[in-house]
C-alpha positions in Angstrom: 171.0 65.3 157.6 174.5 63.9 157.3 175.6 62.9 153.8 178.8 61.0 153.2 180.1 58.9 150.3 180.9 55.3 150.8 184.5 54.0 150.5 183.7 52.6 147.0 182.3 55.9 145.9 185.3 57.8 147.3 187.6 55.4 145.4 185.7 56.1 142.2 185.9 59.8 142.8 189.7 59.7 143.3 190.1 57.6 140.1 188.2 60.2 138.1 190.2 63.0 139.6 193.5 61.3 138.6 192.2 60.7 135.1 191.2 64.3 134.6 194.5 65.7 135.9 196.6 63.2 133.9 194.6 62.8 130.6 192.1 65.6 130.3 193.7 68.9 131.2 192.4 72.2 129.8 194.7 72.2 126.7 193.7 68.7 125.8 190.0 69.5 126.2 190.3 72.5 123.8 191.8 70.1 121.2 189.0 67.6 121.8 186.3 70.3 121.4 187.9 71.5 118.1 188.0 68.1 116.6 185.4 66.8 114.1 184.0 64.5 116.8 183.8 67.1 119.5 185.1 64.9 122.2 187.7 62.2 122.9 187.0 58.7 121.6 189.9 57.5 123.7 188.4 58.9 126.8 185.1 57.2 126.0 186.9 53.9 125.8 188.5 54.6 129.2 185.2 55.3 130.8 184.0 51.9 129.7 187.2 50.3 131.2 186.6 52.2 134.5 183.0 50.9 134.6 181.4 54.4 134.3 179.3 53.4 131.3 177.8 50.4 133.1 177.4 52.2 136.4 173.5 52.6 136.6 172.5 49.3 135.0 171.5 46.0 136.7 174.1 43.3 136.9 172.0 41.0 134.8 172.7 43.3 131.9 176.4 43.7 132.5 176.0 46.7 134.8 177.2 47.6 138.3 173.8 48.3 139.9 174.5 52.0 140.8 172.0 54.6 141.7 171.4 58.3 141.2 173.9 59.2 144.0 176.6 57.3 142.2 175.7 59.3 139.0 175.9 62.5 141.1 179.4 61.7 142.1 180.5 61.0 138.5 178.7 64.1 137.1 180.3 66.4 139.7 183.7 65.3 138.5 182.6 65.7 134.9 181.8 69.3 135.8 185.1 70.0 137.4 186.9 68.7 134.3 184.5 70.1 131.8 184.4 66.7 130.1 182.8 66.7 126.7 181.8 63.1 126.2 178.0 62.2 125.8 177.7 60.5 129.2 174.6 62.4 130.2 172.7 61.6 127.0 173.8 58.0 126.4 174.3 56.6 129.9 172.0 58.6 132.2 169.1 59.7 130.0 168.7 57.2 127.2 170.4 54.2 128.9 168.3 54.8 132.0 165.1 55.0 129.9 165.9 51.8 128.1 166.7 50.1 131.5 163.3 51.2 132.9 160.9 50.9 130.0 162.3 49.0 127.1 161.3 45.4 126.3 163.7 42.8 127.6 165.2 41.9 124.2 166.2 45.5 123.7 167.7 45.7 127.1 169.7 42.6 126.6 171.0 43.9 123.3 171.7 47.6 124.0 172.7 47.9 127.7 175.8 45.8 127.3 176.7 47.7 124.1 176.4 51.0 126.0 178.5 49.6 128.9 181.2 48.5 126.4 181.3 51.9 124.8 180.1 50.5 121.5 176.8 52.4 121.4 175.8 56.1 121.8 172.2 57.4 122.1 170.4 60.7 122.2 166.9 61.7 123.3 164.9 63.6 120.6 161.9 64.8 122.6 161.8 68.5 122.2 160.3 70.6 119.4 160.8 74.3 118.5 157.3 75.5 119.3 157.1 73.5 122.5 160.2 75.0 124.2 160.6 72.8 127.4 157.2 71.2 127.2 157.6 67.4 126.6 153.9 67.0 125.9 154.1 69.3 122.9 154.7 66.8 120.2 153.8 67.5 116.6 155.9 64.7 115.2 153.5 62.0 114.1 153.6 58.2 114.2 151.4 56.2 111.9 151.0 52.5 112.2 150.6 50.5 109.0 151.3 46.9 108.2 153.1 46.1 111.4 155.5 49.0 111.1 155.5 52.6 112.3 156.0 55.7 110.0 157.4 58.8 111.7 157.2 62.3 110.2 158.2 65.6 111.9 161.1 67.6 113.4 163.0 67.5 116.6 165.3 70.4 117.8 168.4 70.7 120.0 169.0 67.0 120.4 171.9 67.1 122.9 174.8 65.0 121.7 172.8 64.1 118.6 175.8 64.7 116.3 177.5 61.5 117.4 174.6 59.3 118.3 174.1 55.9 116.7 170.4 55.7 117.6 167.8 58.3 118.7 164.9 57.9 121.1 162.2 59.8 119.3 158.9 60.9 120.8 156.0 61.0 118.3 152.3 61.4 118.5 150.3 58.3 117.7 147.0 59.8 118.8 145.4 62.9 120.3 146.3 66.5 119.6 149.5 68.6 120.0 149.9 69.3 123.7 147.9 66.3 125.0 149.6 64.2 127.6 148.1 61.1 126.2 148.9 59.8 122.7 152.7 60.1 122.8 154.8 57.1 121.9 158.6 56.5 121.9 160.6 54.9 119.2 164.2 53.7 118.8 165.4 55.1 115.4 168.8 54.2 113.9 170.9 57.0 112.6 171.0 55.5 109.1 167.3 55.1 108.8 165.9 56.1 105.4 164.2 59.5 105.6 166.1 60.7 108.6 168.2 63.9 108.2 170.6 64.9 110.9 171.8 68.6 111.0 174.7 68.8 113.5 176.2 71.9 115.0 178.5 73.0 117.9 177.0 74.3 121.1 178.1 77.3 123.1 180.3 75.3 125.5 182.1 73.2 122.8 180.0 70.0 122.6 177.7 69.1 119.8 173.9 69.0 119.3 171.7 68.3 116.3 168.3 68.9 114.7 166.4 66.0 113.2 164.0 65.9 110.3 162.0 62.7 109.9 160.3 62.2 106.5 158.3 58.9 106.6 160.9 57.2 108.6 159.9 53.5 109.0 160.7 51.4 112.0 159.5 48.0 113.1 157.1 47.2 115.9 160.1 46.1 118.0 161.4 49.7 118.0 158.5 50.8 120.2 159.5 51.5 123.8 156.7 51.2 126.3 153.0 51.1 125.5 151.7 53.0 122.5 150.4 56.5 123.5 151.7 56.1 127.1 155.3 57.2 126.8 155.2 60.7 128.4 155.6 59.5 132.0 158.7 57.4 131.2 160.2 60.3 129.2 159.6 62.7 132.1 161.2 60.3 134.5 164.3 60.1 132.3 164.5 63.9 132.0 164.1 64.2 135.7 167.1 62.0 136.2 169.1 63.9 133.6 168.3 67.2 135.4 169.5 65.7 138.7 172.7 64.8 136.9 173.0 68.3 135.5 172.6 69.7 139.0 175.6 67.6 140.1 177.6 68.7 137.1 176.9 72.3 137.9 178.0 71.9 141.5 181.3 70.5 140.2 181.7 73.6 138.0 180.8 76.0 140.8 183.3 74.5 143.1 186.0 74.7 140.4 185.2 78.3 139.6 185.4 79.2 143.3 188.8 77.6 143.6 190.1 79.2 140.5 188.8 82.6 141.6 190.2 82.2 145.1 193.6 81.3 143.7 193.5 84.4 141.5 192.6 86.7 144.4 195.6 85.4 146.3 198.1 86.0 143.5 196.8 89.0 141.6 198.2 92.2 143.1 197.2 95.8 142.9 198.8 98.7 144.9 201.4 96.2 146.1 199.0 93.8 147.8 196.9 90.8 146.8 193.4 91.9 145.6 192.0 89.1 147.9 192.7 91.5 150.8 190.1 94.0 149.5 187.0 93.8 151.7 184.5 94.1 148.8 186.0 91.1 147.1 186.1 89.1 150.3 182.3 89.7 150.6 181.7 88.6 147.0 183.9 85.5 147.5 181.9 84.6 150.6 178.6 84.9 148.6 180.1 82.5 146.0 181.1 80.0 148.7 177.6 80.1 150.3 176.0 79.6 146.9 178.3 76.5 146.4 177.3 74.9 149.7 173.6 75.5 149.1 173.8 74.2 145.6 175.5 71.1 146.8 172.6 70.5 149.3 170.1 71.0 146.5 171.9 68.6 144.3 171.9 66.0 147.0 168.1 66.4 147.4 167.7 66.0 143.6 169.8 62.8 143.5 168.0 61.3 146.5 164.7 61.9 144.8 165.7 61.0 141.3 164.8 57.3 141.7 161.5 58.0 143.4 158.4 56.3 142.0 156.3 59.2 143.2 156.3 61.4 140.1 154.9 64.5 141.8 157.4 64.4 144.6 160.3 63.7 142.1 159.3 66.6 139.8 159.0 69.0 142.8 162.4 68.1 144.3 164.3 68.2 141.1 162.6 71.4 139.8 163.5 73.1 143.1 167.1 72.0 142.7 167.4 73.0 139.0 165.8 76.4 139.6 168.1 77.2 142.6 171.3 75.9 141.0 170.5 77.8 137.8 170.3 81.0 139.8 173.4 80.2 141.9 175.4 79.3 138.8 174.7 82.7 137.3 175.8 84.4 140.5 179.0 82.5 140.8 179.8 82.7 137.0 179.3 86.4 136.8 181.2 87.1 140.0 184.1 84.9 138.9 184.3 86.7 135.6 184.1 90.1 137.2 186.8 89.4 139.7 189.1 88.0 137.0 188.6 91.2 135.1 189.3 91.1 131.3 191.0 87.7 131.7 187.7 86.2 132.8 186.3 86.2 129.3 189.3 85.2 127.2 189.2 81.8 125.5 192.6 80.8 126.8 191.4 80.8 130.4 189.2 78.0 131.7 187.0 80.5 133.7 185.1 81.6 130.6 184.5 78.0 129.6 183.1 77.2 133.1 180.7 80.1 132.8 179.6 79.0 129.3 178.8 75.5 130.6 176.9 76.8 133.6 174.8 78.9 131.2 174.1 75.9 129.0 173.2 73.7 132.0 170.7 76.3 133.1 169.1 76.4 129.6 169.2 72.6 129.1 166.0 70.6 129.9 164.3 73.6 131.4 165.8 76.8 132.7 165.4 78.3 136.2 162.2 80.2 135.3 160.6 77.1 133.9 161.5 74.9 136.9 160.5 77.6 139.4 157.0 77.7 137.8 156.9 73.9 137.8 157.9 73.8 141.4 155.1 76.3 142.2 152.5 74.3 140.3 153.4 70.9 141.9 153.6 72.4 145.4 150.1 74.0 144.9 148.7 70.7 143.7 150.2 68.9 146.7 148.7 71.4 149.2 145.3 71.4 147.5 145.2 67.6 147.7 145.7 67.5 151.4 
């Protein structure tokens, strides 16, 4: 199948490339990461001006009507530049969830704010004992007097350190691990009883753990039907995983280019080390992994908007599993061929490898998605 970007998509790609080379080089990125915010507020404003923050939303809510392939293009550039801003959490995951499932008044209020760069969100759907299982929800939601009262803990909330609101999954009925009985709530950061413990992640961004102690929200904070939120959360996470696959492809390509340049310039015994046959073979393996990863990322993006949940899960899990493995191969090979320089903080290679590792571990690692792919494939075959 032939896959090519449209002229508009290519123009957006070139704009992002110019922005990264001009305003977001590696030295600036290190300063952004070391700041108290953990990213560049100025860059976030520029994303709004470029239309990136409104890209996936309908025009009626101030958006540009983009799709998952448009997001793929943006995230690939985010990967090459190692951009730190909470685009995935705010725009793709939470913004997409609000677009798909929130009541109209919430959409009308929040989507334009996201598009303008005035609002940041984070998904609080994972708990320590559940690992990657979105149905494992011990956080409780109790309805009383027209309000909901939330109690529990959420762990590793990506970009939770800077979020203005959280989308929190909580159990309103059933037992821990049941698919039914999970509800989703919009919780403001300043809600009484909410404690946010922020910390830096391995690759330089920020995450947070949440503790909810009788946090009270109104009935208008409920997203979707009570007890029926798991499918919409899974759909949002699927789209986030497709975006992560695209980001990983951008990093893999950047690592390959950096390694190839190093092999051409680093000399031993009076010749460039890129002339050594063993390194040529390893570089070829890295390039093959990059091409196959890109193909899998395209498959994930094409299926990300599918209404067939089983088909969507299967395609995206396949992509996430393969790209997780390919990212490890490319990252390890790049570090090995750079030698000692491959792990120093002053060289971007080590930062690329850290981000690839974090992408693999985020929203389900390669082993988790390989098992999920196997399960969904078996179910599809048995139903025929």
